[in-house]
N, C-alpha and C positions, 0 to 999 in steps of 0.2 A: 226338487226337480220333477219327481214322479207326479206330484199333486198338481203343480202349477206350470210346468214346462220351463223352457229357458227364457229368462228375462234379459235379452240382449240389450246392449247400450243403444240409446235412441237419440237422434238429433232431428229437430224439425220445428215447424210452426205450430204453436198451440192455438193461437188465434190470429186471424188476418181479416179484420172486420172493416167495413166501410159503410157509411150510412149518411142520412140527412134528416134534419128536423126543421120545423117551421110552424108558422101560424097561418091558418086560412081566414080567421076572423078573431075578434076578441073572444077569449076563452074557448077557442077551437084550435087545437094543435095536432100535428101529425109527427110520427117517428117511423123511419124505415131503416133497417140495418141488416146486412147480409154478412156471412162468414165464408171466406175462401180458403181456409187453412187446409181442408181436406182435398182441394183440387176441384170440388164441386161447389155450386152456389147453394148455400144453406141459409134459410131464413132465420133470423134471430128475432128482432123486434119489428113489427109492422102493424101499427095500430093508429086509431084516431081517438083523441081525447077531447071531450066536450064538457066544459064547466070549470069551476075554480075550486081547488082543494079546500080553501078556508071558508068560502062563502056558501056555495051550494053543493060542493062535492064535485067530483069528476067522473063521468062515465067513459069507459074505455071499450073500444070495439076492435078486435083483431087478434094478433098473435103477440103475446107478452107473458111475463112471468106471473104465475099464480101467486097471490099474496100468502106466503107461508113462513119460511124460516128466516131468521136474521142473517145468517151467513149466506143463504141463497139469494137474498134480495140486496146484499151488498155488492156493489159493482166489482168485477174482476180487475178493473183498472186500479183500485185502491185497496183490495182485500190484502190482509197482512201475510198470507201464505200463498205459495204457488198454486195449491189446490185446496178446495174446501175439505172438511173432515170426511172420512169414509162413511159416516152415518148419513151424510147428505144424499146417499142412495135413495132415501125415503122422501126427498123433496120432489114435488111434481114438476118443477122448473117451468119452462115456457110451453104454452099450449094455446089453441084457439079459444076465444071466449068473449064474454061480455061481463064487465065488472064495474063496481062502484067504489071509489076511493074518497075518503073524507078525513080531514083533521079538524079539530076544534079551533076556536079563535085564539086561544092561548098557545096553540101548537104544542100541547103536552099530552095529546091523545090522538090516535089514528084508528080508523076502522076501514076495512076493505072486505068486500064479498063479491063473488061472481059465480058464473056457470061456465064450465070449460069442457072442451073435447080434445082429448089427446090422440096422437097418431103413433104409428110404429116406425116411421122413418125420421130422419134428422129434421125435416121441415114440418112434420106432423100432417102430411097431406095423404098418407096411406093409412088404411085402417084394417086391422086384423087382430089375431090373438095377442093380447097385451094392451090394446087401446081401451079407453074407458071414457065415460061421461061423468063429470064431477061437479059438486058444489063445494066451494072453498071460501073460508073466511079467516081474517086475522085481526086481532085487536091488540094495540100497544098503548102503554102509558109511560110518562116520565114523571114519577112521583116527586122527584127532587132535582132541582136544576140551579146551578150557581154559574151564571154566564161570565162573571168577572174572573173566575178561576178555571173556567172550562171544566166544570164538574157536573156530572149528571148520573142518574140511575135510570135504566131502561128495563121494562118488564113487558112481556107479551105472551099471548097464546094464539094458536092457530088450529083449525079443524078442517078436514076435508072428507066428504062422503063420496065414494066412487063406485060406479056400476060398470063392470067390464062388459064390453060390447059383444064379445064372443065367448063369455063364460070362462075366461082364463085371466087370472091375476099374476103378473110377472113382477118379481122383485129382484133387484140387482142385475139389471141388464148389462152384459159384458161390454167392455170397450173395444173399439176397432183395433187399437194397438195397446199392448199390455202396460206400457209406461208413458205413452203420450196420448192422452185422451182428448177428444174433441167436443164432448157434450157439455151441456149446461150444468147438470148435477154431477157430482164426483162419482167416479167408478174406481174399481180396484181389481188388479189381476188376481187377488186372493179371494174375491167374493163372486161365486158363480151365480148364474141366474136360477131363481126358484120360480117355477111355474105351477100354479095351483088351480084346479078347477073350482071356481067359486062364483057366486052371484053378487057379492058385496064386499067392499073394503073400506075401512076407516083409517085415516091418518091423523096423528096428533102431534103437537109441538108445543113445548114450553120453553121460553127464552128469557134470559136476563143478561144485563151488562152494566158495567160501571166504568166511567172514564174520569180521570183526574189529570188534566193537562196532558203530559206526555204518556201517561199510563192508560191502557185500555184492557179490561178483563171482560170476557163474555163466555156464556155457557148455554147449552141447549140440550134438551132431551127430545128425541124422536121416538114415536111408536106407531105400529100399525096392527090392526086386528083384521084378519081375513076370514070371512064366513065361508069356509069351503063346503062344497056340495056334500061330501061324505066325510064324517068325522067332526071332531070338536073344532071350534074356532082357533086359529093360529095367532100367536103373538110374536112379533119381531120388534126389537127395539135397540136403542143405543144412545150414547150421549158423548159430549166432549166439553172440555174447559180449556180456554186458551187465554194467553196474555201477550201483550206487546208493549214495549217501552222504547220511546225515542231517546237514545243516548245523547243526541244533540240535534238541534236545528229544525225541529218540526213537531207537528201534532196532527192527530186524525180528527176531522170534523164530524159532527152528527147532524144529519138532515132531519130536522124536527117534523117537517110536513110529511115525510115518508116513513119515519120510524126506523131508520137504518143508519149505519155509518157511511160517511161519504168520503170526499177527497182528502188527501193529505196536503197540508199547507207547509211548504218548505220555506224557511226564513231566508236563508242565504244560498241560492242555487249555484251550482257549478256552471250551468249553462242557462242564463236568464231567458234565452229564446224559447226554452221549453217551459217557462213559468206561466201560470194561469193569470198572473197580474202583469200589467204593462209597466209598473213602476219599480220593478226589481233591478235596482241599480247596484246594490251591494252584493258582490259575489262572495262565495265561501266554499265550504266542503259539502254543501247540501245537508241532508238529514240522514241519520243512521238509526235504524230500528232493530231491536232484538226481539225475537218471537219464540214462543214455546206453546205446545199443545199436547194434551193427553186425551185420547178418545177410546171408546170401547163400543163395539157393536155385537149383538147377539141375534143372529139370524138362524138359530137352531131351536126347533120346537119338536117334541117327541111325536106330535100328531101330524107332522108334515108327510105327505105321501112319499114313498121311496122312489129312488131314481130308476132308470130303465134296467139297470143291472141288480136291482134290489138294494142298492147302497143307501145309507143315510144321507139326506140332502140338507145342506146348511153349513154355517161356519160361525165360530166365535173369534173375535179378533181385537185384542188391545193394540194400540198404535201410539207411538210417540213421535212428535215432529218438532224440530227447532230450526231456527234460521237467522240470518242477518240480511237486512234490506238496506240498500244504499239508494236514496232518492237524490239523483243529480239535479232534479227540479220537480215541480209538481207533476209533470207529465212524462217523466223519464226516470226509470229506476232499474236496478239490477237486484235480483233476489237469489239467494243461495239457501237451499233447504236440505236438511238431513232427516230421513225418516227411518224409524225402526218399527217394522210390522212383525207381529207374532201370531199368525193365523193358526187356529186350532181346528183342523179338519177331522170330523168325528170318525172317519173310517181308517185314517192312517196316523193321526196324532198331530203334534205341534211342530211347526216350522218357524224359522227365523229368517228375515230378509232385511238388508240394509240398502237404502236407496239414497243416492246423492244427486242433486239436480240443481241447475242454474238456469235463470231466465232473464232475458232482456225485454223490457216492456216499454213501449212508447205509445202515446195517443195524443190526439190534437182535435 
């Protein structure tokens, strides 16, 4: 309580998004999406895409996700947990930029690279300490694929070189609400913001996944090196491994042209009107999915500048999460998650927190 304050029960909207997409011409498309969950209009996606992913590649201009992590680029509509792992703090998420996306003709490799400008507000239109200019790239491959059995192996790497605009690198930006976050990348009430005077930052990501019909396993490692103005470079890093298994009625698809996991396909929906297919005539109990994840982040480096009171800045935190998801249809689901967090605050020691949460999600 002394370290993190009171984490009172919270009920509210996590996302309330509305948008549109279409084509202006052959191989010219647009996407626009805003989020109203906070009570304000927050821009999510707003970009123009020109080209074809398989033939010539696609250039994107506007506000969209930087090509980086596997969990970050998997849509929240179908992600297996209510929130991404706490290590996702290091994902740059959506920013303004210009990027090139391409997959090969066999759809077993993807490449994306671009230049981006981040902001300090929710829509990235204000710039101050913590904003940066970046070059980001991601490469993925599918070295083995058995479409008949829905089996595949995914591997990838991502890099991002970032130059802070005001000489300040900020890591672990705190959420507006300690238990109900509104941002793209995960935040945690147990991870405080670390601000370091620096002129350069590097982000790294290594990712891998395996899917076999109803089973999906994925893991990632994130790391960042911050070249601070005074003192040795800082290293913050973390990783997670997670698995999900459909007990009955469904499986998670893989989007080969994007190199990410996509929508969940429910065989026998409870409510066919929320199914993505028009021919869902056989009703059932929907799909049931069991999930588990272990993660660990280390945002503690002995060379980090001390806080305003001379305290050590940073945290180490193992975290375990598990849950059960009920997909009443492809576009309607209920998620229940239990999370056990064990933050180790260097000034006062180790704490333990249990969080139980439930979410209703629908999209169309």
